[in-house]
C-alpha positions, 0 to 999 in steps of 0.5 A: 369696222364692228357691229353694234347691238344697239339697243340688246338688253337697254331699256329706252323708258326706264322707271323713275325711282325719284323725282327732286321738289322744290327745284328753285332751291337747288344750286342747280337751277340757281346756276341756271338763272345766275348765267341766264341773267349774266349773258342774256340768255334763256336756258330752259333746262338742265339740257340748256345748260349743258350744251351751253356749258360744252359749248362756250367753255370759257364762259362757262367755267368762268361762271362756276369760279364765280358761283362757288367763289374761288379764293384767289390772291390774284383774281381771274382777269384776262383769258380763261385758256391759253390757246383755243378753247375749242382746240385739240386736247392734247394741246396740254392748254393752261387755264386760267393763266393770270390768276394765282391761288391756293387749294389748301387756302380755299379748304381752310377759309370758312366763315365759322371757324368753330364749325366742325370741319372733320369728324374722325371714327374707325374700328375700336374707337368709341367716340368719333374725333372732332376738329373745328375748322379753327383747330384744322387751321392750327393743326396745318399752320404747324405741320406747313411751318415744320415741313419748311423746316425740312427743307421742303418747298415747292414742287417737292413731293410729301407722300403718305402711306397712310390711314384714312384719319385727320392726320392725312388731311393735315399733312396734304394741307400743309403741304399743299400750302407751301406748293408741294405734291401730295400722294397717298397709298393705303395701308392696305397697299403691299410693298410692292404696290407702294414702290411701284408708284412712290420710287417714280416720283420720289418723296422727300417726306413721308408721313406713316402710321404704327398700326392699323385695325382691320376686322377687329384686330391691329396689325402692326405696320411698321415691318411693312413701312421698313420693307418700302424704305429700304428701296426708298432711299430718297426719302429725308424724314418718316413721321410716325403718327400713333394711330393704334395706342395698343401698339408700340409706336417707335419711331427709332425702328424706322429709318430717319423716323420720327413723330407726328409729335415731335416733327410738329414741336420743329415748328417752333410753336409752344406747346402744353398737354391738354387731355381734352384735344382731339385724338384718333384711337387715343393717340393721334394729332400727337397723343404721344406726348404734346398738344399744341396750345391756341396760336396767337389770332394773327398768326397766319399760315404762309400761302404760297400763291400758285398758279391755276396749274399748278401741280397739287396731287399725283395718283396712279392709275391701277397697274394691273397690266404694267408699272402705274402712270403717274397722273398729276392734278392741279390745284385748280383744277381740282377746286373748280371741278370739285366745286362744281360736283358738289355744290352744283351737282350735289346741292351741298352747302356748308350745312351738310355733312359728308361721308365718303367710305374710301381709303388714302388709295382711291380718288375718292379720298380727294374728291372727299377732301374738297368738302372742305372747300366750301365749309362742309363737316367731312367724315373720315372712317378708317377699317372694315365697313362690316365689323363687327357687321352690316349696321356698321356704317350705317351706324355712322350714317344715322349718329353723326346726321350725315347728309350725304354718303358716298360708297361702292356698287360693291358695298351696296349690293353686300348690305342686300347680300347680307339681308340687312335693311337699313331703313328698318334699323336706322333713322336716316331722316337726315340723309338726302343723297346716296352716291355709288360708284367703282363700278357700275350699279346694276338695276337691280341695286336701284330697286334695294336703294328705294325699298330697303335704304329710303325711297325719298333721296338722290340716289347718285350713280357716278363715274369718271376715275383716277385720270380726271380725280372727278366725275364725266357723269353725274348725280343731279339734285335737279333731276329724276333718278332712273333705274339703272342710269347715272343722271346725267352729263357733268356740266363741262364735260362733252362726253359722247358714245363714239365708234368708228369712223371718229364720230358719236353714235346716238341712242347706240353703244360705244366707246366714252369720250370727251370732245371738248378741253376741261380744266383737271385734265391732269397737267402731265404725267410724272417723268413723262418726256414729251408727253409720250404716255400721256398721249398714248393713255388718252388720245391715241383712238380717237386723235384730239379726242379725250378717249376713256376707255369705258364703254357705255350707252346715253339713252336718247329719251332720258339723257341718262348714261349706262356704263357697260364695261371696259371699252378695253374688255370690251366683248366683240365676237364675230365683230359685235361689240357689247360690255360685260355689264350687260352679261352680269345683269343677267348672271347677277339674278341666280342665286347659284352664283355667287360672283362671276367674271366675263371677258373675250379670248382672243384667237389664236390667228388673232383676227376674232375673239369668243366670249368666255363666261367664268362663274364662282358658285355657292358650293363649297366643294371646290372639286365639283363640276359646274351645273349643265342644267344652271349653264344652260339656264342662263345661256337662255337667258342670256339668248332671250333678254340680248341676242344669240350673239351675246351668248358664251362660247363657254362657261367655266367654273372658278373658284376665285375672282380677282379684284382691285383694292378699290372693289374693281373685277380685273377683267384685263389681266384675265382677258391677256391670261387665257389668250396665251400672255404671261402677266404680273401681278399688280399690287393693287390686287386684293388676291392676286394668287388668283390669276393663276386659275386662270392659266393653261385651261385646257378647253381653252386651248382648243 
């Protein structure tokens, strides 16, 4: 039995940073009224609505289906869940058993076909590419026809080693229209990271690019692509996109290669040259040769009518401590969950312009694509967010009149550290929502956003993960924002903080679990006989209940959620559990500290652990000893702000801290290393060489 330090460093009465106006016009409020009328209820507020959503699972998800206008070739009738809606979560139920739908059909359905669907830009691009819903429909139709000609059928895998460009979305929608399964990694993945993923799922087609642009310079991508293809002999065709016009796009240099336009030409549709057609960086969307002419209005895409649970995406776990798990997500689960999050929680509509800074290797790309399912305009950006300077993304937000901008907590911190104040340089009058994810958003970052970005906007700190490709705790346009907190538990997601013996702890920190079924649970892991890996990943800790691996505190006063770190990285000295985020929130206030990493070291007998805090200090002399006055001040601050039991046993200097491509600190690998294990660096690490710094530290051998 372990003890929790309840409420240490937690503020049960945080400052209110923002409050919504015109509440009755919010989609969340309209939905509450819709539910009350439909079911003769008197749900008075969000808490009532949330409780109903997790108690009456079938009624709730049916209401979401109806309210958000899911397009289905065979409408939903009969039971929502095949089996008990309140049964064990590891029973792998089938949802909306009688319905048939297609994700691509939902994404391409728009009342105004002339409306802009995609705005795409990046480094070195003078003017953004703009693609209407009608043009997007045409491109997807041609790509789907070409895929069928290439032998792609329902259940095949189609992959992208690809930039965040329109072709990625076109290929993904074309694949899903057929019932093929899309999976992607970004060009910044190394060859080992790509092979660790794609070798498991064996794609039939691979879409890639000739080159990338980062930090203002083009870089050839085909060399890495050829290295990957050497070990992916199951790939039958490689489609090379001329993403960077200043570098060659020679498909003959790639085994089984063809260009984007050559591939589309196999669709059988007529092509004519068109200098005014959309082109990314002057080369994308087939600018290597010809462009598609408008097809007859009556020519429709052949959308396969698919079960709700039919696979749409394969996403991958980080693989920081082993081979990545291949997580299969359903078309219906993604469609319904993302509509709920964007429309109800985000209050978004077809009038919105949604920009999420992401790569194709992060689940936020999939989340962004779902903006098409309710007719919004989505914005793609590929490249460095600080090129040519910290204004880069804010220039885009302003010029394109972005209404909802999603980024990472690390990016917000980097803007603050750069001393760049967006409200001093930009008109952000159209921006009503700013989303932060990837890691916990520090309380001080809430201050920065409202002081230096915009005082009147929804700051949505959100959390979920690749495992569900969506959110557990969410933003909410109908609720206040409190400093340092995620606003609420998302509708339909019965998340709680649990501790031994398998029960919720109220007002105390614990493991984040979800104790009710939800439709965006993975349908399975790829090549996982008997669901062994799946069950081990989520159900070993609390049988029959989803264990997500985060350590959290739910504020009983506000209903907000505070993320305290990963449960598997939870610090546990002398049986006292607390999260690394509690330490970071203190250490990050010291200007002398550039970055930090706090992990537990398991002692040799395995019965206890001690806390080790690594500091990367702002000192160019990497051999200089750590300032012991700084160490003493930090320890005293932790002792006074938290408790004596939070104080690290060792505070040590490090010259680098490992991060994943998505900007997450790699705590678990370092914990294993300093506890005596040897690990193989994951292909998702930005700086895998940094792990070498944590082996054989003399003081930690004591």
